[in-house]
VMD Tcl script that draws the C-alpha trace (Angstrom):
set ca {
  {-26.31 -8.37 -10.00}
  {-28.13 -6.30 -12.64}
  {-31.00 -7.93 -14.51}
  {-32.88 -7.20 -17.74}
  {-36.23 -8.28 -19.19}
  {-36.62 -10.31 -22.39}
  {-38.00 -7.13 -23.99}
  {-34.72 -5.37 -23.29}
  {-32.79 -8.19 -24.93}
  {-35.01 -7.99 -28.02}
  {-34.55 -4.23 -28.05}
  {-30.76 -4.70 -28.00}
  {-30.94 -7.09 -30.95}
  {-32.99 -4.54 -32.91}
  {-30.63 -1.58 -32.50}
  {-27.39 -3.55 -32.22}
  {-25.29 -4.02 -29.07}
  {-22.34 -2.22 -30.67}
  {-24.42 0.94 -31.03}
  {-25.64 0.69 -27.42}
  {-22.08 0.29 -26.12}
  {-20.90 3.27 -28.18}
  {-23.71 5.47 -26.84}
  {-23.21 4.36 -23.24}
  {-19.50 5.08 -23.37}
  {-20.18 8.49 -24.92}
  {-22.44 9.29 -21.95}
  {-19.51 8.72 -19.59}
  {-17.86 11.80 -21.06}
  {-14.47 12.33 -19.47}
  {-13.64 8.65 -19.07}
  {-12.00 6.29 -21.55}
  {-13.60 2.91 -22.23}
  {-11.96 0.22 -24.32}
  {-12.10 -3.54 -24.80}
  {-9.23 -5.95 -25.46}
  {-9.08 -9.58 -26.52}
  {-7.15 -12.41 -24.88}
  {-3.90 -11.14 -26.42}
  {-4.42 -7.60 -25.20}
  {-5.31 -6.23 -28.65}
  {-7.83 -3.39 -28.76}
  {-11.31 -4.37 -30.00}
  {-13.21 -1.21 -29.03}
  {-12.00 2.37 -28.40}
  {-14.51 4.97 -27.18}
  {-14.67 8.65 -28.12}
  {-13.70 9.40 -24.55}
  {-10.52 7.36 -25.05}
  {-9.77 9.31 -28.23}
  {-10.14 12.58 -26.34}
  {-8.23 11.49 -23.22}
  {-5.21 10.03 -25.03}
  {-5.30 11.95 -28.32}
  {-5.41 8.75 -30.38}
  {-8.14 8.01 -32.94}
  {-9.89 4.63 -32.86}
  {-8.67 3.78 -36.38}
  {-5.08 4.06 -35.16}
  {-5.48 1.62 -32.25}
  {-7.97 -1.09 -33.27}
  {-6.21 -4.43 -33.59}
  {-3.04 -3.18 -31.90}
  {-1.65 -4.16 -28.50}
  {-2.95 -1.92 -25.72}
  {0.39 -2.19 -23.87}
  {2.20 -0.53 -26.78}
  {-0.44 2.17 -27.33}
  {-0.68 3.32 -23.71}
  {2.85 2.44 -22.61}
  {1.52 0.38 -19.71}
  {3.86 -0.16 -16.78}
  {4.26 -3.51 -14.99}
  {1.02 -4.53 -13.31}
  {-1.11 -2.51 -15.75}
  {-1.10 -4.95 -18.67}
  {-4.75 -5.79 -19.55}
  {-3.79 -9.43 -19.97}
  {-2.88 -9.48 -16.28}
  {-6.63 -9.47 -15.62}
  {-6.66 -13.15 -16.51}
  {-5.43 -13.79 -12.95}
  {-6.99 -10.81 -11.14}
  {-10.48 -10.99 -12.64}
  {-11.51 -7.52 -11.46}
  {-9.64 -4.29 -10.72}
  {-11.22 -1.38 -8.86}
  {-9.80 2.15 -8.65}
  {-6.18 1.22 -9.36}
  {-4.04 4.30 -10.01}
  {-2.33 4.07 -13.40}
  {-0.45 6.54 -15.59}
  {-0.82 5.59 -19.28}
  {0.79 7.71 -21.97}
  {-0.87 10.44 -24.00}
  {0.10 10.68 -27.67}
  {2.29 13.68 -26.69}
  {4.37 11.41 -24.46}
  {3.07 12.75 -21.14}
  {1.60 10.47 -18.50}
  {-2.12 10.82 -17.68}
  {-2.98 9.97 -14.07}
  {-6.17 7.86 -14.03}
  {-8.25 5.57 -11.86}
  {-8.49 2.18 -13.59}
  {-11.53 -0.09 -13.23}
  {-11.52 -3.29 -15.27}
  {-13.34 -6.60 -15.61}
  {-12.07 -9.80 -17.21}
  {-14.28 -12.19 -19.20}
  {-13.93 -15.97 -19.57}
  {-15.49 -18.53 -21.88}
  {-17.40 -21.68 -20.87}
  {-14.10 -23.54 -20.40}
  {-12.76 -20.87 -18.07}
  {-10.30 -19.45 -20.58}
  {-9.56 -15.72 -20.52}
  {-11.10 -14.13 -23.62}
  {-10.62 -10.44 -22.97}
  {-11.49 -7.50 -20.76}
  {-13.45 -4.27 -20.60}
  {-11.64 -1.29 -19.04}
  {-12.63 2.16 -17.80}
  {-10.02 4.86 -17.12}
  {-11.19 7.99 -15.33}
  {-8.81 10.96 -15.17}
  {-8.11 12.33 -11.70}
  {-9.81 15.72 -11.80}
  {-11.34 16.06 -8.38}
  {-10.70 17.82 -5.11}
  {-7.47 15.88 -4.87}
  {-6.31 17.21 -8.23}
  {-7.03 20.78 -7.17}
  {-5.06 20.15 -4.01}
  {-2.11 18.95 -6.07}
  {-1.99 22.24 -7.93}
  {-0.92 23.99 -4.73}
  {2.46 23.28 -3.24}
  {5.18 20.92 -4.35}
  {3.10 17.74 -4.57}
  {4.69 14.53 -5.83}
  {2.98 11.39 -7.10}
  {5.51 8.59 -7.27}
  {4.03 5.21 -8.14}
  {1.47 4.70 -5.32}
  {3.08 7.30 -3.03}
  {1.41 10.71 -2.76}
  {3.09 13.50 -0.75}
  {4.03 17.13 -0.48}
  {6.00 16.69 2.76}
  {9.66 17.87 2.40}
  {11.08 14.79 4.17}
  {9.08 12.42 1.96}
  {10.03 14.40 -1.14}
  {13.69 13.99 -0.19}
  {13.13 10.25 0.32}
  {11.61 9.99 -3.17}
  {14.60 11.82 -4.62}
  {16.93 9.30 -2.97}
  {14.79 6.39 -4.15}
  {14.90 7.59 -7.76}
  {18.67 7.94 -7.68}
  {19.49 4.72 -5.86}
  {17.11 2.71 -8.05}
  {19.56 3.16 -10.91}
  {22.22 1.30 -8.91}
  {22.48 -2.13 -7.34}
  {23.02 -0.75 -3.80}
  {21.26 -2.48 -0.90}
  {18.63 -0.25 0.69}
  {17.34 -0.21 4.28}
  {13.96 1.48 4.75}
  {13.25 2.70 8.27}
  {9.79 3.73 9.41}
  {6.88 2.93 11.68}
  {4.23 0.38 10.76}
  {1.88 1.79 8.15}
  {4.22 4.43 6.73}
  {4.49 2.69 3.34}
  {7.76 0.75 3.53}
  {6.60 -1.93 1.08}
  {5.28 0.73 -1.32}
  {8.76 2.29 -1.34}
  {10.36 -1.12 -1.91}
  {8.06 -1.77 -4.87}
  {8.81 1.69 -6.28}
  {12.54 0.97 -6.01}
  {12.05 -2.26 -7.92}
  {9.86 -0.65 -10.60}
  {12.38 2.14 -11.14}
  {15.31 -0.27 -11.41}
  {16.67 -2.24 -14.34}
  {15.18 -5.35 -12.68}
  {11.58 -4.16 -13.06}
  {10.67 -6.94 -15.51}
  {11.93 -9.60 -13.09}
  {10.18 -10.89 -9.91}
  {9.53 -8.75 -6.85}
  {8.96 -10.99 -3.82}
  {8.38 -9.97 -0.21}
  {8.37 -11.64 3.19}
  {7.73 -10.45 6.74}
  {10.56 -11.83 8.87}
  {8.45 -11.54 12.04}
  {5.57 -13.62 10.68}
  {7.18 -17.09 10.69}
  {9.02 -19.32 13.13}
  {12.82 -19.58 12.59}
  {12.60 -23.02 10.95}
  {9.78 -22.04 8.60}
  {11.47 -18.75 7.80}
  {14.72 -20.52 6.87}
  {12.86 -22.91 4.57}
  {10.87 -20.07 2.99}
  {13.97 -17.96 2.35}
  {16.47 -20.60 1.27}
  {14.28 -23.55 0.31}
  {14.84 -27.18 1.24}
  {15.60 -30.49 -0.40}
  {13.34 -33.52 -0.26}
  {13.66 -35.31 3.08}
  {15.40 -32.40 4.82}
  {12.96 -32.70 7.72}
  {9.72 -34.43 8.63}
  {7.08 -33.37 6.15}
  {9.56 -32.32 3.44}
  {8.06 -34.69 0.87}
  {9.31 -32.68 -2.10}
  {11.99 -30.17 -2.95}
  {11.02 -26.54 -2.28}
  {12.56 -23.52 -4.00}
  {12.96 -20.65 -1.54}
  {12.36 -16.96 -2.11}
  {16.00 -16.27 -3.01}
  {15.85 -18.83 -5.79}
  {12.42 -17.67 -7.03}
  {13.52 -14.01 -6.99}
  {16.62 -14.70 -9.09}
  {17.24 -11.73 -11.36}
  {14.80 -9.57 -9.41}
  {14.30 -8.06 -5.96}
  {13.61 -9.58 -2.55}
  {12.03 -7.37 0.10}
  {12.76 -8.39 3.71}
  {10.23 -6.60 5.91}
  {10.91 -6.33 9.67}
  {14.44 -7.59 9.10}
  {15.37 -6.75 12.71}
  {13.26 -9.75 13.75}
  {15.47 -12.15 11.77}
  {16.89 -14.82 14.13}
  {20.65 -14.66 14.72}
  {21.21 -18.10 13.19}
  {19.65 -16.93 9.91}
  {21.51 -13.63 9.87}
  {24.75 -15.50 9.03}
  {23.11 -17.16 6.01}
  {21.71 -13.84 4.84}
  {25.16 -12.27 5.16}
  {26.61 -15.01 2.94}
  {24.01 -14.34 0.24}
  {24.84 -10.63 0.34}
  {28.59 -11.28 0.16}
  {28.77 -14.25 -2.21}
  {25.36 -14.30 -3.95}
  {25.01 -17.98 -3.08}
  {23.34 -20.15 -0.43}
  {22.76 -23.77 0.53}
  {19.13 -24.97 0.86}
  {18.06 -26.61 4.12}
  {19.31 -30.20 4.07}
  {21.28 -29.62 0.87}
  {24.96 -30.05 0.03}
  {25.45 -27.86 -3.02}
  {25.43 -24.07 -3.13}
  {22.99 -22.30 -5.45}
  {24.13 -19.09 -7.11}
  {21.61 -16.27 -7.42}
  {21.47 -12.66 -8.57}
  {19.06 -10.94 -6.18}
  {18.85 -7.35 -4.98}
  {17.95 -7.05 -1.31}
  {15.74 -4.29 0.06}
  {15.17 -4.48 3.81}
  {12.86 -2.60 6.15}
  {12.40 -2.24 9.89}
  {10.66 -0.06 12.45}
  {13.55 -0.59 14.89}
  {16.99 1.00 15.04}
  {19.48 -1.62 13.85}
  {22.27 0.17 15.75}
  {20.32 -0.29 18.98}
  {19.67 -3.93 18.08}
  {23.42 -4.43 17.53}
  {24.18 -2.87 20.95}
  {21.63 -5.22 22.55}
  {23.32 -8.22 20.90}
  {20.27 -9.12 18.83}
  {21.68 -8.19 15.42}
  {25.02 -8.77 13.70}
  {27.02 -5.61 13.17}
  {28.53 -6.84 9.89}
  {25.07 -7.60 8.53}
  {23.80 -4.17 9.59}
  {26.50 -2.47 7.51}
  {25.70 -4.73 4.55}
  {21.99 -3.89 4.72}
  {22.12 -0.14 5.35}
  {24.34 0.86 2.43}
  {21.66 3.41 1.58}
  {19.27 4.18 4.47}
  {15.89 5.72 3.65}
  {13.76 7.15 6.46}
  {9.97 7.44 6.17}
  {8.49 9.91 8.67}
  {5.30 9.00 10.57}
  {2.08 10.61 9.38}
  {1.84 12.77 12.52}
  {4.98 14.54 11.27}
  {3.60 14.89 7.73}
  {0.92 17.45 8.53}
  {0.94 18.77 4.96}
  {-0.03 15.30 3.72}
  {-3.01 14.52 5.96}
  {-5.53 16.63 4.00}
  {-4.05 15.47 0.70}
  {-4.28 11.77 1.62}
  {-7.77 12.15 3.13}
  {-9.17 13.51 -0.14}
  {-7.23 10.97 -2.16}
  {-8.93 8.14 -0.27}
  {-12.33 9.85 -0.38}
  {-12.06 10.18 -4.17}
  {-11.19 6.51 -4.50}
  {-14.32 5.56 -2.54}
  {-16.46 8.05 -4.47}
  {-15.81 6.02 -7.62}
  {-17.71 3.02 -6.21}
  {-20.74 2.58 -4.05}
  {-23.76 4.75 -3.40}
  {-22.17 7.42 -1.23}
  {-20.40 10.43 -2.74}
  {-18.58 12.74 -0.32}
  {-17.80 16.26 -1.49}
  {-17.16 18.00 1.84}
  {-15.90 17.36 5.38}
  {-17.61 18.98 8.35}
  {-15.32 21.49 10.14}
  {-15.32 19.62 13.47}
  {-14.58 16.30 11.72}
  {-11.73 17.93 9.82}
  {-10.30 19.40 13.03}
  {-10.29 15.98 14.68}
  {-8.70 14.39 11.61}
  {-5.96 17.01 11.42}
  {-5.28 16.96 15.18}
  {-5.18 13.16 15.41}
  {-1.77 11.55 16.02}
  {-2.32 8.66 13.56}
  {-0.45 5.89 15.44}
  {-1.26 3.52 12.55}
  {-0.03 6.08 10.00}
  {-1.26 5.97 6.39}
  {-2.69 2.47 6.80}
  {-4.89 3.75 9.64}
  {-6.01 6.75 7.58}
  {-7.11 4.41 4.80}
  {-9.12 2.35 7.30}
  {-10.72 5.46 8.83}
  {-12.08 6.60 5.46}
  {-13.33 3.09 4.68}
  {-15.10 3.09 8.06}
  {-16.65 6.51 7.35}
  {-18.03 5.35 4.01}
  {-19.40 2.17 5.57}
  {-21.28 3.75 8.50}
  {-22.10 7.25 7.21}
  {-24.54 8.62 4.68}
  {-24.85 11.88 2.79}
  {-22.48 14.10 0.85}
  {-20.76 15.50 3.94}
  {-18.34 13.45 6.05}
  {-19.33 14.26 9.63}
  {-17.79 13.63 13.06}
  {-20.36 10.87 13.67}
  {-18.97 9.04 10.63}
  {-15.53 8.67 12.22}
  {-14.39 5.80 14.49}
  {-15.07 6.12 18.26}
  {-11.57 7.36 19.14}
  {-12.24 10.53 17.14}
  {-15.43 11.26 19.05}
  {-13.96 10.87 22.53}
  {-13.12 13.92 24.65}
  {-10.18 15.93 23.35}
  {-6.98 15.11 25.29}
  {-5.72 17.69 27.77}
  {-2.08 18.68 27.37}
  {-0.16 17.95 30.56}
  {3.51 18.82 31.12}
  {5.65 15.69 30.99}
  {7.62 16.58 34.12}
  {4.42 17.10 36.10}
  {3.14 13.70 35.01}
  {6.35 11.96 36.08}
  {6.24 13.65 39.47}
  {2.61 12.75 40.05}
  {3.06 9.15 38.92}
  {6.09 8.73 41.13}
  {3.89 9.49 44.17}
  {1.18 6.94 43.36}
  {0.59 4.23 45.94}
  {-0.79 1.70 43.44}
  {-1.73 1.12 39.82}
  {-5.40 1.83 40.36}
  {-4.66 5.36 41.56}
  {-2.34 5.93 38.61}
  {-5.02 4.81 36.14}
  {-7.66 7.04 37.75}
  {-5.32 10.03 37.66}
  {-4.37 9.36 34.02}
  {-8.06 9.29 33.05}
  {-8.66 12.57 34.87}
  {-5.65 14.24 33.27}
  {-6.72 13.09 29.80}
  {-10.33 14.15 30.23}
  {-11.53 10.57 29.72}
  {-9.65 10.03 26.44}
  {-8.43 6.42 26.62}
  {-5.55 6.78 24.16}
  {-4.20 9.91 25.85}
  {-4.68 8.33 29.31}
  {-2.72 5.25 28.22}
  {0.10 7.52 27.02}
  {0.08 9.39 30.34}
  {0.29 6.08 32.21}
  {3.10 4.79 29.95}
  {1.06 1.81 28.74}
  {-0.34 0.58 25.46}
  {-4.03 1.23 24.97}
  {-4.82 -2.50 25.25}
  {-2.88 -2.84 28.52}
  {-4.50 0.29 29.94}
  {-7.98 -0.97 29.01}
  {-7.26 -4.38 30.60}
  {-6.01 -2.88 33.87}
  {-8.91 -0.44 33.95}
  {-11.31 -3.39 33.79}
  {-9.26 -5.28 36.37}
  {-9.64 -2.48 38.93}
  {-13.25 -1.79 37.85}
  {-12.51 1.84 37.10}
  {-15.19 3.62 35.08}
}
mol new
graphics top color blue
foreach p $ca { graphics top sphere $p radius 0.5 }
foreach p [lrange $ca 0 end-1] q [lrange $ca 1 end] { graphics top cylinder $p $q radius 0.2 }
display resetview
């Protein structure tokens, strides 16, 4: 926490804190600084804000910031009363000419002695960095929190924009970390329901009984521990959107209740007698093929057709080669805004490893890799030593699939297979696990079991 001497405080009182704030904000230059009160009305508007948005201070003081900047949901300054602090949130407020200005938003809420929200100080920095220069080349799209220039993703965004205007049920298919919830939120924000609740649940995260109670609610006394009535997600999302992540993991007994909600827009809480009518749009997501789940008897065919009215496929990052560099610099620029380290270049060998990597964790893994690099590295250049261990291991050796199958078929035991996989992969654990047909964790465990170095 920053500190100041009593002399500094006396100095402030001599020249006036308002003059100091004005000068400090002028030094920022390209950024916009403004303050709002508890009702979101503008109290201070810097020269940088005048320049960035084309609106003079006299025209905004005392007026609601939401109206001036055309804030979207989640960008209202008064929302800071709950959040407290916002760091590097991407927002797109309006310029006086009607165009959106893409900015990084950093904000801090202030509270009085009684804990009441009294206002906030905000800083908006326009995105004019390496990422912006990258966006000038190629057909790059920024859609809510989704950034891409990949043709498949661009087509997905086109579908999302169109289907958002309807009430059609959407099924998002993609691997973990590809941004399924981001797409669901974008669908909600683009729809006529955007001012109503958006709620989400991971169907694989809870036991069947807890999941049923969380989705449909329960009445008092429905089961042991149900000491009060509980409104489920369907009831709380009334008028808005409910996102069911990993819907393929939904137990069969709950699939029938979900089908009823989709067909009749009503449900009966656990332990209840009376149906509750709701108006909820369902967006579902899964990394599995629902058709394959239906064939295996784990998913109802009628529910599958109800959920996948409009299917949207999100490709894995390893198939979005055009996006890797774009997303890397996007994350680097976000981290450059905070902390002591500023990265302005990537070493050639580090870039080669980043571009060649298969990204099994997709965009979520890329975000974590850059966070790791900023935590362990120093200097203006992101080097190979700054990357996680898997990037510094020996490069995998390409081996024909047929040859691998033939060799593995002749193995006498697992230990031999693991040794051969390590040799074929040049010591790279991830590649060796793929060669052996195992997950990396299983491969590591068996390697330790057989004491193979």
